[in-house]
C-alpha positions, 0 to 999 in steps of 0.5 A: 491486537487480534489477528484477522480471522476470515471466519469471524466475518460471520458473527454480527455481519449478515452477509456470510463468511469469508472462509470456511472451517477455520480454527484459532491456534489460540483455542487449539494449541493453547500454551504451546502456541503462546510460547511459540509466538510470545504474545497474543498476535496469533494466527489461524489454521484450517484443519486438514487432519488430526496433526496436519494444518495449513497456515492461512495467516501468521503473526502480522506483527512480524510480517509472517505470511506463508502458504505451506503445510505444517506438522504441529503437536496434537492439541493434547500434546500442545496443551501439556507444553509449558509457556516460556521462552522461545525454543532454542536454536538446534545444531548451532556450531559451538565455540564459534558463536558469542552468546546472543539474546534470541528475542524475537524481531518484532519490526514495529518495536525495533529501534532505528539505527544508523550504518554510516550514511544510512538510517535503518528504520525497521518499523517503516521497512525503510533505509534512508540515505543522507543523499535523499535516496530511499528503499523499502524492504520486504518484511523478512529482509528487514528482520534479517537486517535488524537481527544482524544489526543487534549482533553488533558484528558477531556472527549469527548462525542460520539456526539463531537467525531462524529463531530470532526473525521467524520463531515457530514458523517453518521457513525454508533455507531458500527464503533465508538465502534470498533474504541474504542475497537482497541485503548483499545487493542493497550493500552494493547500491544504496549501502555501498561503503556502509555495510556488507553481509559476510558469510562465515563458512560453516558458521553463519553470517555477520554484518560488516560496517565501515566502523567495525572494519577500521582496525583492519589492514587498508585495502583498495576499495572496490569501485562503487557499482553505478546505481541503475535507476529509471523513470517511466514517463507516461506514454503519449496517447497518439490515438485520434480519441483523446479519451483513450489516455486511460489506455496509454496510462495503463500500459505505462503503469503496467511497465512500471509494475513490471520493472518494479519486480526487478530487485536490482533496479530502482523505479521512480513511483508512478505518481512522481513520473506522471507529474512531468506529463504537464511540465513539458520537460524532456527526458534529460531534464526529468532525469536530472531533477529526479536523479535517475540513470535512465528514462524510458519515454514512448507513445501508444496509438490505438487503431481498431483492432491494432496498437502501435507502441514506440519506446526508447530507453535514454541514458541520463548522463549523455542523453543518448538513446541506448534502446529503441523499438517500434512495435505494431501488433494485434491488440490481442497480443498486448499483454505479451507485448508489455512483457516483451518491452519490460524484458527488453529494458532489463536486457539493455541495462545488462541485468539478470533476471531472477527466475521468480522475477521473470515469473512475476513479470509474466503473471497477469490478472487477465488474459482477456483484452476487453476485460482488462480494458474495462477494468482500466476505465473503472480504475480511472474513475476510482481513483478520484472518486472512491468515496465520492459521487454516486454516479461515478461509483455506479460507473465503476460497478457497471464496468467491473460487473461486465469485466467479471462476466467476461473473465470470471477469474479476474481477481482485480476486477472482483476487488474493484467491484467490492470498493464501488459496491462498498461505497454505494452501500455504506455512503449512499445507502444503496441496497446490497450487501456492501461488496462482501461477496465480490471481496470474497471472490477476489480473495478466493482467486488471489489470496495475496491480493492486497486490494481485497484485504483492504476492502475487507478491512473497511468493511470490518470497520464499518461493522464496528470491529476496529481491532479486526479491521486494523489487523486486515489492513496490516495483512494487506501491507504485509502482502504488498508494502507498495500497494496504493489501496492498502496504504490509503486504507491503512491511512484511513483506519489510523485516522479514524482511530486517532493514530494520527502519526500512523495515518500521516505515514501511510497517506505520505506513502499512498501519495507517491504510489499508484495514480495521483489521487487528490484524497490522499494529500487531503487526508494527510493534511488533516492528520498533520493538522491534528498532530500540530505540525503546521509545516507538514500540513502546509506541504500536504495542502500545496500538494492537494491543491496542485492535484485538484487544480489539475483535476478540475482542469479536466473536469471542472465540476468534479466534487472530490477535486472541489472538496480537496481544493477547498480544504487545501485553500482553507489550510493555506489560509486563502479564505477568500479564494476558498469561499469563491470555490464553495459558492461556485461548487454549490451552484453546480451541485447543491445536492452534492452532500459529500461536498457540503461535508468537506466544506464544513470541515474546511470551515470549522477545522481551518477558519474556525467558522462555526456558524458557517460549518453548521449551515453546510453540515445541516443537510448532510446530517438530515440524510446521513447514513449510519456508517457516515454518522460514525465517521462524523463522530471520529472526524477531528476536523469537526471538533470545533462543533462539538458541544455546540447545541445546534450541532449536538441536536442535529447529531441526536436527530440523525441517530434517532432517525437511524436507530443508532446509539451514541456509543 
């Protein structure tokens, strides 16, 4: 797999480079770099002087990203170094350590393991408890845990850990300390009684487990620390205008995002929390169903230039209120108010914020309220229409253009602008350059913004550069494992490359992150169908149908909602109801080609109605863009049509019209 090179976007792409003056490690450092990284997954460095380099992107396979300066051998020295094993750890204490193989920890290839009731899944960066709880770890934390598990209870020195987890990368002592601290917090939470990380003074660390300690003298077990967890219910919109719901939702989502940055607190995903909006459940019942210790509920009233927010923190066990406050502020102070609420919750739970956590909470994409408001409006359109109808995409573009005019440094607005422009250009054949410049600008402003890396991954796939697309989306996931955009795009690229297990895994993750999109469970359903997993396919179909029905209750002619609902009904075998939906949808939007395409997929994949699918897809292929034609060629939902003379003739005519080959 090639590591993404921003400069490589020049090549066949007509719209200019993402980065300048970049040079490949592989070309400059040669055998020394191969020895250092043990394979082809190298990075790219930008030249600062003869021997000083700045690391832009490092080995995606191991999740190594950094941004500091490194002194490396000169090109001549590097070329003279022989390829071989990793450099030996230096300075490890002698006599205290058993000989342990220091092969690099590559998470994607690391086997799963059991620690008592815990299943450790390095490839997913997940720890799953037998009681249903789960946590996802940062790449470096999981690499450290994997290395300690490998050691089987033996002590690893700090140098051995550096050599096994981050070979050839300059990682500071503070990074290791943070990873150890994170594991110890986990040991007191989901891992209580299953493992601990022991410091062996002046030697290193070792993993202790219940099994490893059976022969030890019996000790009085420390009481298990209560697991602090919270569900942030969607704040009620108390404004006179029901259309202001996007604003109250945005505040709720920002508080969820802020609290997610507190390592000692488990926060229920936004999608799960917001599903209770229409269920009419009180806070205690929501807490019981979600098995959380606390619930935050509140309301937002926006009037003129002021906003009033009420919030209360409820103890799930007793139903008692442990904190409540009402804020009445100028609307221009909304960002400071969100920080204040998040920090008040942390204080009420008697948690101690780490300095970097406090800093992360206080970092906002923009300080301009009008730009933020426009961004929230655009995102609402984007969630369920990112690949759908042109009018919604045009709204996204107009709103984001205005947001970036107001605040040119608002990276998230630039990234969302890129998504809208990309879909308009590549799906609806609108003029333009496909959002590349907007994505470039987003990365210039925030090099760690996962959404910007994800849209560049899509651009690369559209340009036929599959491996580079895969590398870019993997980098997006390394930067922000819980990014909805990155997980959804990773699922899409995996699906189109027929890596269906990967696609299902990423869509599963995307479906519980961010806003409740109807796209994600529909694509998850298709991936499971391709894998032959009927039970999982039906589960995804039920999720897709429920979300589609909720969306259509608000917008009864929403094309993407109708498309996902039809696919779900077909997968569930409800053919009569599915045909009724199709008939109604085509009366409302006879020229909606995205709907027709998805209806054809439903007919072909789940009902086996080839003739019906051909009737539906004919007008689509008559106007299909080159990018969409490439998608059609990859989509397994249409496999039953392949080889049919009528379908092949339509495909050939589309290719001839567009001047593309069959490859």
